[in-house]
Structure formats: C-alpha cells, structure tokens
C-alpha positions as CSV (number, residue, x, y, z in Angstrom):
1,M,50.5,-26.0,67.7
2,K,47.3,-27.9,67.6
3,L,49.4,-30.9,66.7
4,R,47.4,-33.8,69.0
5,T,49.4,-36.5,71.1
6,V,47.5,-39.5,71.1
7,L,47.1,-42.2,73.7
8,C,46.8,-46.0,72.1
9,A,44.3,-47.1,75.2
10,T,42.8,-50.0,73.7
11,V,43.7,-53.3,72.3
12,A,42.1,-52.2,68.5
13,A,44.5,-49.4,68.7
14,L,47.1,-51.8,67.6
15,V,47.3,-51.6,64.4
16,A,46.5,-47.4,64.0
17,C,46.5,-45.1,66.2
18,T,45.9,-41.7,65.5
19,G,48.0,-39.2,66.7
20,T,51.7,-40.6,68.0
21,V,53.8,-43.6,67.9
22,A,55.0,-45.9,71.0
23,A,57.5,-47.3,73.0
24,V,60.3,-48.8,76.0
25,P,62.8,-48.7,78.9
26,A,65.5,-46.7,78.1
27,P,68.3,-48.4,76.9
28,H,72.1,-48.1,77.0
29,G,74.0,-46.4,74.0
30,A,72.3,-42.7,73.1
31,G,73.8,-41.1,70.4
32,V,72.9,-39.0,67.1
33,A,73.7,-40.2,63.7
34,P,72.5,-37.7,60.9
35,T,72.9,-37.8,57.2
36,E,71.8,-34.0,56.7
37,G,71.6,-31.4,54.4
38,S,71.6,-27.8,55.1
39,S,68.5,-25.3,54.5
40,A,67.2,-22.1,56.0
41,G,64.4,-24.2,56.6
42,L,65.8,-27.5,58.5
43,D,67.3,-26.1,62.3
44,R,69.6,-29.4,62.3
45,A,70.5,-28.7,66.0
46,A,66.8,-28.5,67.2
47,L,66.0,-31.7,65.1
48,R,69.4,-33.6,66.9
49,S,68.6,-32.0,70.3
50,A,64.4,-33.9,69.5
51,L,65.5,-36.6,68.1
52,D,68.2,-37.1,71.5
53,G,64.9,-36.2,73.6
54,V,62.8,-39.3,72.2
55,H,65.7,-41.6,73.0
56,R,66.5,-40.4,76.5
57,A,62.9,-40.8,77.4
58,G,62.8,-44.1,76.6
59,V,62.7,-45.3,72.8
60,P,65.5,-47.7,71.9
61,G,65.8,-46.3,68.3
62,V,64.4,-43.3,66.5
63,F,65.0,-42.4,63.1
64,A,63.6,-39.6,60.8
65,E,63.4,-37.5,57.7
66,V,62.6,-34.3,57.1
67,R,62.3,-32.4,54.1
68,D,62.0,-28.1,53.8
69,T,61.3,-27.0,50.0
70,G,63.7,-29.4,48.1
71,R,66.6,-29.9,51.3
72,T,66.4,-32.7,53.4
73,W,67.4,-33.3,57.0
74,R,67.4,-37.0,58.6
75,G,68.5,-38.7,61.8
76,A,69.0,-41.2,64.0
77,S,69.3,-41.9,67.7
78,G,69.5,-44.7,69.7
79,V,70.3,-48.6,69.6
80,A,68.5,-51.0,66.6
81,D,69.3,-53.7,69.2
82,V,69.5,-53.2,73.1
83,R,71.4,-56.6,73.5
84,T,74.0,-55.7,71.5
85,G,73.7,-51.5,71.3
86,R,73.8,-51.9,67.4
87,P,73.2,-48.7,67.0
88,V,69.9,-47.2,64.9
89,S,70.1,-45.6,61.3
90,A,68.4,-43.0,59.0
91,D,68.0,-45.3,56.2
92,M,66.9,-48.3,58.4
93,R,63.6,-50.4,56.9
94,Q,60.4,-50.3,59.2
95,R,57.0,-52.2,59.7
96,V,55.2,-48.9,59.0
97,G,51.4,-50.3,60.1
98,S,48.4,-48.1,58.9
99,I,50.4,-46.0,56.4
100,T,49.7,-49.3,54.4
101,K,46.6,-47.7,53.4
102,T,47.1,-44.7,51.9
103,F,48.9,-46.8,49.1
104,T,45.6,-49.2,49.2
105,A,43.6,-46.0,48.6
106,A,45.6,-44.9,45.9
107,A,45.2,-48.2,44.2
108,V,41.4,-48.3,44.8
109,M,41.1,-44.3,42.9
110,Q,42.9,-45.7,39.9
111,Q,40.3,-48.3,38.8
112,V,37.6,-45.7,40.1
113,E,39.6,-43.9,37.1
114,Q,39.5,-46.7,34.8
115,G,36.0,-46.7,35.7
116,R,36.2,-50.4,36.9
117,I,35.3,-49.3,40.3
118,R,32.4,-46.5,41.5
119,L,32.9,-44.7,44.6
120,D,29.6,-44.7,45.7
121,A,28.2,-48.2,44.6
122,P,27.5,-51.0,47.0
123,I,30.2,-53.3,47.6
124,G,28.1,-56.4,47.6
125,S,27.1,-55.6,43.9
126,Y,31.4,-56.7,43.6
127,L,31.9,-58.9,46.6
128,P,28.0,-60.8,46.6
129,R,29.5,-63.4,48.3
130,L,31.5,-61.7,50.9
131,V,29.7,-59.5,52.2
132,P,26.2,-60.7,51.6
133,G,22.4,-59.4,51.4
134,E,21.1,-56.3,52.8
135,R,24.3,-54.9,54.3
136,G,26.1,-55.8,50.9
137,M,24.4,-53.0,49.5
138,R,24.4,-50.7,52.0
139,I,27.6,-50.1,52.2
140,T,29.3,-48.4,49.4
141,V,33.0,-48.5,49.0
142,R,33.3,-44.7,49.6
143,M,31.9,-46.0,53.4
144,L,34.9,-48.7,53.5
145,L,37.1,-45.7,52.2
146,N,36.6,-43.4,54.8
147,N,35.8,-45.7,57.6
148,T,32.1,-45.2,58.2
149,S,30.9,-48.4,56.9
150,G,30.1,-49.4,60.3
151,I,32.0,-52.7,60.1
152,P,33.9,-53.3,63.5
153,D,37.5,-54.1,63.8
154,Y,38.7,-57.5,63.7
155,I,41.7,-57.4,65.5
156,P,40.4,-58.4,69.5
157,Y,38.5,-61.3,68.1
158,A,41.8,-62.2,65.9
159,F,43.8,-61.9,68.9
160,P,41.2,-62.6,71.8
161,S,43.7,-63.0,75.2
162,L,44.4,-59.0,75.0
163,G,40.9,-58.3,76.2
164,A,40.4,-54.7,76.1
165,F,42.3,-53.0,78.2
166,P,45.5,-53.6,79.8
167,S,44.2,-53.8,83.4
168,L,41.4,-56.5,83.0
169,P,42.6,-59.4,85.3
170,D,41.8,-61.8,82.7
171,V,44.2,-60.3,80.2
172,T,47.3,-62.2,78.8
173,T,50.0,-61.0,76.0
174,E,49.2,-65.1,75.1
175,S,47.6,-63.8,71.2
176,L,51.0,-62.0,70.2
177,D,53.1,-65.1,70.3
178,D,50.6,-68.1,69.3
179,N,50.3,-65.6,66.0
180,R,53.6,-64.8,65.3
181,F,53.9,-67.5,62.3
182,R,50.3,-68.2,62.0
183,E,48.7,-67.4,58.3
184,F,45.4,-65.5,58.2
185,R,43.4,-65.7,55.6
186,P,41.8,-62.0,54.1
187,E,38.2,-63.8,54.4
188,E,39.1,-65.7,57.6
189,L,39.7,-61.9,59.4
190,I,37.0,-60.3,57.4
191,A,34.4,-62.9,58.4
192,M,35.3,-61.9,62.1
193,G,34.4,-58.1,62.1
194,L,30.8,-58.6,60.2
195,A,30.1,-61.4,62.9
196,A,30.8,-59.2,65.8
197,P,28.1,-56.2,66.4
198,P,28.0,-53.6,64.3
199,A,30.0,-50.3,65.2
200,G,27.3,-48.3,63.9
201,E,24.6,-47.3,60.9
202,P,26.5,-47.5,57.4
203,G,27.4,-44.1,56.2
204,A,26.4,-42.8,59.8
205,L,28.7,-39.9,61.4
206,P,31.3,-40.2,63.3
207,G,32.4,-43.0,61.5
208,V,34.6,-45.6,63.4
209,Y,37.7,-46.3,62.3
210,S,38.1,-50.1,61.3
211,N,40.9,-52.2,59.9
212,S,37.6,-54.8,58.6
213,N,37.5,-52.0,55.8
214,W,41.0,-52.4,54.3
215,L,40.9,-56.3,53.4
216,I,37.6,-55.7,52.1
217,L,39.4,-52.9,50.0
218,G,42.1,-55.3,49.2
219,E,39.8,-58.4,48.6
220,L,37.5,-55.5,45.6
221,L,40.8,-54.8,44.0
222,E,41.7,-58.4,43.1
223,E,38.2,-58.7,42.0
224,V,38.0,-56.3,39.6
225,T,41.9,-56.5,38.6
226,G,42.4,-60.3,38.5
227,T,45.5,-59.7,40.3
228,P,46.4,-60.2,43.7
229,A,46.0,-56.6,45.3
230,E,50.1,-56.8,47.3
231,E,51.0,-57.3,43.2
232,Y,48.9,-54.1,41.7
233,I,49.6,-51.7,44.7
234,T,53.5,-53.0,44.1
235,R,52.8,-52.5,40.2
236,N,50.7,-49.3,39.9
237,V,51.6,-47.3,43.2
238,I,54.9,-48.4,44.9
239,E,56.5,-48.3,40.9
240,R,55.1,-45.4,40.1
241,A,56.0,-43.2,42.8
242,G,59.7,-44.6,42.4
243,L,60.4,-46.4,45.7
244,R,62.9,-48.2,45.8
245,H,62.5,-49.7,49.6
246,T,59.0,-50.4,49.8
247,V,57.4,-54.1,50.0
248,F,54.9,-55.9,51.1
249,P,56.9,-58.7,53.2
250,T,56.3,-62.1,52.0
251,G,58.1,-63.6,54.9
252,T,58.8,-63.0,58.2
253,R,61.2,-61.5,58.6
254,I,62.1,-58.2,56.7
255,Q,65.0,-57.8,53.9
256,G,67.1,-55.5,54.5
257,P,68.8,-53.4,57.4
258,H,66.1,-52.9,60.3
259,A,66.1,-52.5,64.2
260,R,64.4,-54.7,66.1
261,M,60.9,-53.8,67.1
262,Y,59.7,-54.4,71.1
263,E,56.7,-54.7,72.5
264,A,55.6,-53.5,76.0
265,F,51.9,-54.0,75.7
266,Y,50.9,-51.5,78.3
267,G,54.0,-52.8,81.1
268,L,52.6,-56.1,80.6
269,I,55.6,-57.4,78.7
270,D,59.1,-56.4,80.7
271,P,61.2,-55.7,79.5
272,P,59.9,-55.3,76.2
273,R,59.6,-58.3,73.8
274,D,61.4,-58.0,70.1
275,Y,58.8,-59.0,67.7
276,S,60.5,-57.7,64.5
277,V,60.3,-61.8,63.2
278,Y,56.4,-62.0,62.3
279,N,53.6,-63.2,59.9
280,M,52.1,-59.9,59.0
281,S,49.3,-61.8,57.2
282,W,46.9,-60.4,60.2
283,T,47.2,-56.9,58.5
284,G,47.7,-57.7,54.6
285,T,46.2,-54.1,52.6
286,G,45.0,-52.6,55.9
287,A,49.1,-52.8,57.7
288,S,51.7,-55.0,56.5
289,L,53.9,-52.8,54.5
290,V,57.8,-52.1,55.1
291,S,59.2,-49.0,54.1
292,T,61.9,-46.4,55.0
293,M,61.3,-42.9,55.9
294,A,62.8,-41.6,52.4
295,D,60.3,-43.6,51.2
296,L,57.3,-42.4,52.5
297,N,58.5,-38.6,52.0
298,R,58.7,-39.6,48.0
299,F,55.6,-41.3,48.2
300,Y,53.0,-38.5,49.6
301,A,55.2,-35.9,47.8
302,E,54.3,-37.7,44.4
303,L,50.7,-38.8,45.6
304,L,49.8,-35.0,46.8
305,A,51.3,-33.9,43.4
306,G,48.6,-35.5,41.4
307,R,51.3,-37.7,40.0
308,I,49.9,-41.0,41.5
309,V,46.2,-40.6,41.4
310,S,44.8,-37.8,39.1
311,R,44.2,-34.6,40.7
312,A,40.1,-34.9,40.8
313,S,40.9,-38.5,42.6
314,L,43.0,-36.7,45.3
315,A,40.3,-34.4,46.0
316,E,38.2,-37.1,46.6
317,M,40.9,-38.8,48.9
318,Q,41.0,-35.1,50.6
319,R,36.9,-34.7,51.9
320,T,36.9,-35.5,55.3
321,V,34.6,-36.5,58.0
322,P,35.1,-37.5,61.3
323,V,36.1,-40.6,62.2
324,R,36.3,-42.3,66.2
325,A,39.8,-44.0,65.8
326,L,40.1,-46.8,67.9
327,D,41.2,-45.1,71.1
328,G,38.3,-43.0,70.6
329,S,39.6,-39.9,70.1
330,M,38.2,-37.6,67.3
331,I,40.2,-37.5,63.4
332,R,39.3,-35.9,60.1
333,Y,39.5,-39.2,57.9
334,G,39.4,-39.1,53.8
335,L,39.9,-41.7,51.5
336,G,43.1,-43.8,53.4
337,L,44.2,-40.0,54.6
338,H,44.2,-37.6,57.9
339,E,44.2,-34.4,58.1
340,V,46.1,-32.9,60.5
341,A,45.6,-28.7,61.8
342,T,48.6,-27.5,62.8
343,D,49.8,-24.0,63.6
344,C,51.9,-24.0,60.4
345,G,49.2,-25.3,58.0
346,T,47.5,-28.4,57.2
347,F,49.3,-31.4,57.1
348,W,48.6,-34.9,55.0
349,G,49.5,-38.3,55.8
350,H,48.6,-41.3,58.2
351,D,50.8,-43.1,61.4
352,G,50.2,-46.8,61.7
353,T,51.2,-48.9,64.3
354,V,51.8,-52.7,65.1
355,W,53.7,-54.4,67.0
356,G,56.9,-53.3,68.5
357,A,57.1,-50.5,65.8
358,G,55.6,-47.1,65.5
359,T,55.5,-44.4,61.9
360,I,53.8,-41.4,61.0
361,S,54.1,-39.6,57.5
362,L,52.6,-36.0,56.8
363,T,53.6,-33.7,54.3
364,R,52.2,-29.7,54.2
365,A,49.2,-29.4,51.9
366,D,51.4,-27.1,49.8
367,G,54.2,-29.9,49.6
368,K,56.9,-28.0,50.7
369,R,57.5,-28.8,55.0
370,Q,57.4,-33.0,55.1
371,M,58.6,-35.4,58.3
372,S,58.3,-39.1,58.5
373,V,59.2,-40.5,62.0
374,A,59.9,-44.2,63.4
375,V,60.3,-46.0,66.9
376,N,60.6,-49.8,67.3
377,L,59.1,-49.7,70.7
378,Q,55.1,-50.0,70.8
379,R,52.5,-49.2,74.0
380,W,54.6,-48.1,76.6
381,N,51.8,-46.4,78.8
382,K,51.4,-48.1,81.6
383,P,47.9,-48.1,82.9
384,D,46.3,-47.0,85.9
385,A,44.3,-48.9,88.4
386,S,40.8,-47.8,85.6
387,G,42.4,-49.4,82.5
388,R,43.4,-46.4,81.1
389,P,47.2,-45.7,79.5
390,Q,49.1,-42.9,81.5
391,P,51.0,-40.3,80.2
392,H,54.3,-41.0,79.9
393,P,58.3,-38.8,79.5
394,I,57.8,-40.3,75.8
395,D,55.0,-38.9,74.8
396,G,56.0,-35.2,75.2
397,A,59.5,-35.9,73.9
398,L,57.8,-37.0,70.4
399,A,55.3,-34.2,70.6
400,T,58.8,-32.0,70.6
401,L,60.0,-33.7,67.7
402,Y,56.8,-33.5,65.6
403,G,56.5,-30.0,66.3
404,Q,60.1,-28.8,65.2
405,A,59.6,-31.5,62.2
406,Q,56.5,-30.2,61.5
407,C,57.3,-26.2,62.2
408,G,60.9,-26.0,62.6
409,G,61.6,-22.7,64.9
410,E,57.0,-21.8,65.2
411,A,57.7,-25.3,67.4
412,A,58.1,-23.3,70.5
413,A,54.1,-22.5,70.6
414,L,54.0,-26.4,71.6
415,A,52.6,-27.8,74.6
416,P,54.0,-30.9,75.5
C-alpha cells in the first residue's frame, strides 16, 4: 500500500512532520491493555500484535483507537513512565501537535460561512499592522490555510541552539530547556517568521509548510470575532463536535491521565528527557491542543460528515495543492487537512509532534474507517556523518501499525 513513513530530518519539523510520529530506547514492561469491541472489520489480534511491535521496537508507550463501521477497538502497549513502570492506557490525554491546525482551519471556515472572512482576501486587509505593506496585500487567507504564503517557519528562530541538523558541531538542546517555562506572544513568533528570508513567493507551488501561517490565522480569528482564538475554537469547534477531553492548555501541565513525554532529539538527549511539563505558548493555535484518541476520531468523523462546517466549506478544505513538508517530503495539503492515499482508499486528517509526543489521526473518505495513534517518544533516529537521520526499527513497526489500523487484512501489502 502507498503509506509513507517519513523521517523528521530538520529542526523545523518538530511541530508538524508529515507521515510518522517519533520515539526512544525500549524500557522494561511491555504489554497490551486494550479495551475493545468486536467487529469483523477489526482484526483485534493483528492490531494488538502491531501495537506491541511498536513498543518492542523502542517506544516506551503507544496507544490507539481504531474504528470500523461503527465498531471500535482501543489498545495500549508499554509504559507511561519509564522510571516507575506505570502502564500506558488507551484513554490517556496527549499533546497532539499540529492536529490543532485542522481545528483552527475549521474555525476560520465557520467565519467564512458567516461572511466575516473571505478566503481570497489579503491578510493585510484584516491585520495591516501584523502583516504590513505589499506582502500583506499579496498573501491571502487561503494561502495561509494551505501553506502557500511563502512565510517561513519561526521555530528555528525561537529555538536557535537546535540548528538545522543534529550532526552539526554547534548544535545543542539548550533552547529546549531555556524555553520550558517561557511565555511567547504570538506576535513575537510571527515577527520571527516574517523577518526571516521568504520560503517562496505568495501563492507559488509547491507551497512550504510553515507554523507561522497558523499563528497569523489565530490572530485573524481574534480580530474578526472579538474573542481570543482559543476560546472561539473551544466553543464553536471542540464543543460543537461533542469532545470532552480536548482543551487548549492553560498552564504547563496536562490535566487528567497522561503519559510522560520523552524527547531524544536524534540521540543528543540520551537517555531521552521528559518534556511533559512545558509552556505551549510556542505553538498556540498551530499545535498546542491536548486531546485523546477517541476525541480525535470523533472530531474528524463530525468534520468529514459536514457537522462542524458546511459541505461547501469542507469541499474547500479538501482542495489540495502540493506542499513541501518541513522534512523536505512532498504532501497533498488542503486547508488544514492532509490527503493520504492508500490502497484501501483515501484518508483525510493530520499528524503532529511536539517535544516528546507524536500523534496521527486519519479518517477514510467514506467515514467508515478511522485511526488515531499516539506515542510518547520523539526523534529517535540518530544521524549519520552527513546529518541525515537513519532508519530505526520503530519506523517499520509504526508503518505496520498504521497499515493494519487503516487497511486491516490489506496491510499485508505494506513494505516497512
């Protein structure tokens, strides 16, 4: 099947790397703690085996929910805490990274439906001080949503000690700890992106994925609604979807049951360090949400059924263009949605990573098959002498799990 396994090679891919989620050296205490329904379309034994395989390959804890035609399987393997051996469970909260972007895009589309935002209007007509001059008049709202604005990512400037590749001699992880409790303002991060050399001309293809776009969209929401973007998204997207465990964090800690989140940063942090406690202001409306696998599946089911935005808005969200992801791979990107082609159908959704946590959530176009998977380790691929992260057994194990979760028995065609 055509399921890509992408290695997040560059520092800029830390928040949103397309195609995979990342990990660490294997701890003790493997095992599965599934809560599962029965379904002819869900091979529970194969899903359990694939989940265990990810843990055996080196991820401390992995958990997932797979849905097929109204039936649900939930499973978990490994540990939430490598020190205590506390087991991971399928209902844990997770920092879901750039999956947040779909929520933000849905909120923007609601405002498009109400006539307060026009997709092809220049962002400078709404936020002339934030994106001033000719640039603001050339970049449209649509370009921000589909990552064709040409505004580069701010992350390398917010975390300068990380460099571009982990093998460079001057790279350290000092910025990770320096910024653990730092409160960033969206305007500050946006300014970093705008001040950097452009990633391309506005509207040029392929686009270049950039988190800067999504902080600007958060400011746009606040401008047109008179409400902080996080509050608007909570009331009009999260609550409309009926999600009970999805929130924008208000402090540095996750509220509710969750796993510790371990960052290896390509072997520079050995053993991997716990970054569960972190001020997520560095990601804002681009990647700061906390959610559960059940909530993510429910959200994408509601969105793709036309119950969060109108069918016309959903059609706009599914108009894709080629975009270069932050790891250099090419993806099909709509307005806050990835299109993923497999041999068992086209899936829509998003993935995301933040320090120590990786998540992916995909729903088949017919709505009948869904998967959401989370891991509590990131950037396990150590680089070679040229600085390119090398393959790791975790990559193949995740590919097997994704294939089984998406396509069931058809996953045998997957080549890890």
